[in-house]
C-alpha positions, 0 to 999 in steps of 0.5 A: 783935643778936648775929647778924653778918648783922642787923648787915650789914643795919642797916649798909647801911640806915644807908649808903643812907638819906641818898642814897636816901630823905629823910623829913620830917614828911609827905613822902618824897623819893627822890633829893632831900633837899628833897621838894616840900611838896605831895607825899607822895613826890617822886622826882627822877632825871635818868637813871631813870624810875618803873616801874610794874607790868607785866602782860598784859591777863588779868593786869590784869583778874584783879586782885581788888578793885582800888582806886581809881586803881590804876595798871598798864601793860598790855603786850598793849595797850601803854598805861597803865590806871588803875582807876575804882571809880565806873564799876567799869572800867579806863580807858585813859590816852590817848597820842600813838598814840591820836591821828589821823594828820594832825590839828590842835587849833585853839583860837585863830587863833594855832594857825593861824600856820603856815597863815597863813604858807603862805597868804602872810599873806593866807589860812590855807592849810590842809594837805590831808587834815588834820583841823582840830578847832575848840575854842571860838570862833576869831576869824580875821583872814584867810579860810581856803582849805580845800585838801581838809582836813577842819574839824570841831567837836564842839558846834556851838553852842560850837565857832564860826569867826568872821570879822568884816567879811570872808570866812570861806572863800575859794579854788577848792579843796574840803573838808569842814566839819561840826559848827561854827557859821559867822559872818561879821558887819558890812559885807562879812562873807561866809561863802563865797566859793568858785569851784572846778572840777569835779574838787573837792567840798564837803561841809558838814553838821550846821552852823549859819550865823548872823548873817552879812551874807551866806552867800555864793556857791559855784560851779564844783564838781563836787559840792557836799553840804549836810546838816542846816544851819540858817540864822539871822539872815543878811542875805543868802542863798547863790548856787549857780552852775554846779555839776555835782551840787548836793545840799541836805538838810534845810536850815532857813531861819528867819524872821529871815533876810532878802533871798533865801535861796537863788539858783540860776543858770547850768548844772547837771547835777542838783539835789536839794533834799529836806526841811527848811523855808523860813520866808518872811516878807513882803519875802523870797524862799525860792528863785530859780530865774530865773537857771538856764539848763541842767539837763542831767539833773533837778532835784528839789524835794521835801518842803521846807515853805514858809510865811509871807507872802513869795514862796516861789519866784521862777521862770519856767515855760511854764505858767501858775500854776507856777514851774519848767521841765519838768526840775524834779520838785516836790512840797513843801507851800506851792507847786504840785506839778510833775511829769510824773505831773501833766501834764494838757491840755485842749481844746474846739472853739470853731468846728465845721467839716465833716469830709469823708472820702476813702473809706469805712470804714478807708481814709478814717479822718481827724482830725475838723475844727474850731478848738479852744481849749486850757485847763488845760495843764501839761507839755502844748501844743496849737498845732494844733486838735484836738491835745494834745501831751505836753511832759514829760520822762519817758514815762508812761501817760495817761488819755484822755477824749473827749466830743462830739456829731456830726451828719451831712451827709445822714441815717442814716449810720454812723460809728466814732470813735477816739482817734488817737496820732501819726496812728495810731488806737488801736483799743481806743478805738473806739466806733460809732453811727448819726447820723440827721442833719438836726439830730439831734444824737448825744452820745458819750463815750469813754475809753482809756489809752495811754503817751505819750513827750515829743513824742507827741500825741493826736487825735479821729479818725473814719470814715464806715462808710456812704459819704464824705458829710460829719460835723459836731461842734458839740461836742468836748472832749478831756482827758488826765491 
């Protein structure tokens, strides 16, 4: 203690100790004489902060055997990291800079108070291009107008938007909804009451619609896209009206829904409903398309499983036994297949007539006469005897089969028979025979293929290679498929 320098250090410590560090039995206080009893170290200051070690990412990773919860500031990433022994990794501590721009977390309706003010107190008018994350069950006192915002949850079963006895979504603007359960129970409860314009779009995916009085209505939008949506326990379904492009993918309608699940009305550019199922019990209807007036492009119903004892499709079709107009391409278990590729038509003679010829050979070719009856017409018509007209939407190739019996007016006549398309014989289908006549009936058949565009028609024609005497066909059956 005789060293002067030692005396100086000791004196400084005695001087600084009262103002810098106060130690009690288990606590250390810096800048305070009364450290909090719950802390080992209590630092108090109104003009300074705690400065932890600063280092680059390489220096942080190079720390040997870091202790659990070791804290450093990474100058390269500009973020705090702490070490987690369990995962043997550095964990970045989140900050406001890590959050999305235009983001809002919603835990209760109170978090939407500014949006309620923006909506005049009658609706929650969301901020455009903003992500609203729903956390938990949020019970709303007014409807939401999406205003081209994005609404999302992280757990469909836990993140719920609820509006009892009222409309959940309203207005004329679109937006995006995903990862949520939507519910509007009680009298007047309606999930969607949306009427937009062709410049507005709606994306609705990975959601559940449950226990609602009505799923509601969506109309007028340019694009409506629903994907992976489950419907459960809803009293009334949804109506789609006057939508340019309506895309429905992998929807599941459970048996505990009632009423009509999906109704389509008005004008559409295209409709596509692919995948999923409709469990339709007695007294329910899966789809109603009777109100569709126009489909400009196409409509597709594919791989949707219909089952149960109810009405799968309530529709109108010009073809007996089918549900849709020729604008639809349908291939779903539980209902008849409907598409241009399955178009078929069959006619047969019920009243024979004598066919006469104006000239011998090719110059006298003419259609075989006789009254025919049509059967099994699908996307074909037959308003004229000995004619099948293709009535589909797309050009396709057909197989043609004809079988018939012939008798000549006179004896020992030679005839050639053809399939004719639009009054032009198809030469490859030609078949020639000698007809004895006088009741000695000859049986013939031939097949062929041809491409038919909508409105094209097929007939059976003949030519007399001997003279201009007549031909009688007691039996004729013509089939295209």
